[in-house]
N, C-alpha and C positions, 0 to 999 in steps of 0.2 A: 504493499499500499504506499502511495506517495505521502511523504511526510513534510509538513509545512510548519515552520516555526514563526510565531508572531511575537515581535518585540515591541510592545506598545504600552503606554501608561494610562490609557483611557479604558476603564473597565467595561463601560457600555459598548464601546467599539470592539473590544476583544471578544465580548460575548456574542455580538452580532456576526462578526467575521468567523468565529469558531462555529457557530450554528450553520452558517451558510457553507462553509468548507466541509464540515462533517457531513451535511446532507448531500453534498456532491461526491462523497466517497473518499475524502482526504483524511489522513491522520493529522491531528493538530496538537502542537505543543505551544505553550505561551510563557511569556515573561514580561514583567512590568519594570525591569531594571536593566540598564545597559550592560553592566559587568556580569550579571547572572546570565543575561542573553548571550553574551560572548562565550561564556563557559558551556552553555547549551549547544551553541553552534559547534564547538570543538568536540563535545562528547556525543551528541546525537547525529551529527552530520546530516542535517535535513536536506530534502531535495529542493527547497525554496525557502527564502527568508523574506518575511514581511517586516519591514524596519521603519520605525518612526524616527525622525530626526531629533526631536526634543525629548530626551530621556533623563531620568535621574541616574546619577553615576556616570557612565560613559555614554556620550552622545552618539546618535546614529551615524553621522559622517565618519567619526573615528572608527566605529565598529566596521563600517564598510571598507575603509582603508586597510584595517588589520586583516580582515577576511581575504581581501584581494592580494595581500602580500604574504599569505601563508599558503604554501604549496598544497597542503592538505584540505584547504577550504576554498581556494581561489576559484574553483569551478562552480561553486554553488550560486545559482542565480539569486539576485536581490531586487525586490520592488520596494522603493521608498514610499511610506505613507506619511504625509505631513500637511499641516495647515498652511505652511508657507507656499505662496503661489506665484511669486514673481519669476520672471525669466532667469534672472541671476541665480536664484535659489535652485531652479531646475538644473541649470548648467553645473552648479557646484555639486549637486547630488550625483549627476551623471558622471562628472569628472572624477568623483571619488570611487566610481566602480559600479554604481547601480545599473541595473538592466532596464529598469522602467521607473516612472515617477508618477504617483496618483495624488492629487491634491484633495484634501478634505474640504467640504463633505463630498462624497461620491455615492453613486448608485451601486447597489450590490450586484446588479446585473452586469454593469460595466466592469466592476472589480473582478468578478469571476472570469469574465472574458479575457482580461489582461493576465490573470493567473494562468489560465489555460494556454494562452499564447506564449508566455515566457517558458512554461514547462514543456512546450512542443519543440523548443529550439534544441537541435541536436547537441549532445555533450559526449565527451570521450567515454567509450565503453557502452554506449547505447545501441551500437550496431548500425548507425547511419553515419556515413562519412561527414565529419565536421567541415570538410573542405567544400562540400556542395550544399546548395539550397535548390530544392526541386518543387515545382508546382505544376501539375498537368504536364504540358509539353515544354514548359520553360525550365531550363537547367542553368544554374549559375555556379561557377567555380571560384571560390575566394582566393585560392592560391595562384591560379593562372590568370585570374581576372578576365575570364571569358564567359559569354552568355550564348546559349543556344536555344532557339525556338524550333522544336522537333529536331531536325538534323542540320538546321541552317545557323551558322554562326552570325551573331548580330554585332554590328559595329557601334559601340557605346563610348561616349566620352568618359573620363574619370569620374566626374560628378554624377553622370547618369548611371554609371555602374554602382557607385556608392549609394545613391538614392534607391535604386532597385533592390540592392542587398538589404537595406534597412527596411524597406517595405515588405520584402519576402520573409525576413526574420520575424516580423510582427503581423503575420497573416491574420486577417479578420479583426485586427485591432485598429481603431481610429488613431492616427498620429497627427498631432497639431502641427501647424507650420513652424511654431517656435521650437518644438522638439526636433523636427526634421532639420531645421537650421543648425541646432546644436550638435546633433549627431553626425551630420553629413558635411556641413561646412566648417565645423570646428568651433571651439569655444571662443577663440579671439577673432573670429571672422564675422564681422557685422555687416550683413547685407539686407537689402530690402526683402520682405517676406514674399513679394511677388516673384522673386527669383525661384522659389520652390514651384510656383504655378507654371512658370516657363519651362522648367526642366521636366515637370510632370507631362506637359504637353508634348515636349520632344520625345520623351520615353514612350508615351502612348503611341506615337507615330511608328515606333519600332517594334513594340511587343503586342499591340492590339490588332485584332483582325479588322476592325473598323474603328479608327481613332475617334470618329465623331460620335460613336456609341460605345464608350469603353466598358468592358466587362471585367477587366483585371484590376485596374486602379480606379477606384470609385471616389468621386468628390462628396465629401460630407459638408454641406453648406455651413459656412460660418465657423467651421473647426479645422478641417484638413483633409486627409486622404486615408482610405482604407484599401489594402490589397486583398483581393478575393481569389486570386489565382487565375 
C-alpha cells in the first residue's frame, strides 16, 4: 500500500486530508512537528511527503532541503502545503526541491488529483525507465532530449522540449502560468506570462493532430494548462 506522510500543524486539515487519502486507499502517517516529521521520513521512508512550510521546530523548507541532500530520501516526492501564495514563495519552495506546491485553502478534489499525478511520475526501481515520458503515441527522452510522435521525430526548441516535459510529468494536473515560468524558464528568468501562451501555441503546432482543436494540451481559462495526452 502506498504510504503518505503528512507533516502539518493544523489538526483539522490533517484530519480532512487523512480521511480523504485513506478513503482513496492510501496508508497515512502524520506529524505536527518538523523535527519529528524528519525522523519519520528517515524511519518510515514514505512514498510521498505532504509538507507544510510553517511548522514548529524545523520549518518545511529546511526539511525539504535536508531530504533532497540525503541519498536515502532524495527520491521521495514532496508536495508543499502552505498558506503563502505569492510567486516568490512558490519559487522558493520549488527551488528547495518540492515537486509541487498547493496553496491553502484548496479543494480536496484538486488535492487528490495532484497527489495522484506526483505519484505517477516514474522513480528508480518502479520498472518504468526514468529517462522516458510516454503518453499514447508521444514519447519523450529526457537524456537524449528527443521527442517522437509515433515513429516520427519532432523538431522542438529547448524551451518547447522543457515545456512539454513539464506538462507530461504532470499529466491531468492544471499548471498555472506562474508555475510553468518558474519550472521551465528558471527562477531568475523574469519574462512576460504571455511567453508561456506563445510556446504552448508553437508546441501544439508540432504535437496536435489539429492545433486549432487541441486534445493534448488543454487551456484552463484564467489559470493555465493541462496535459491530457
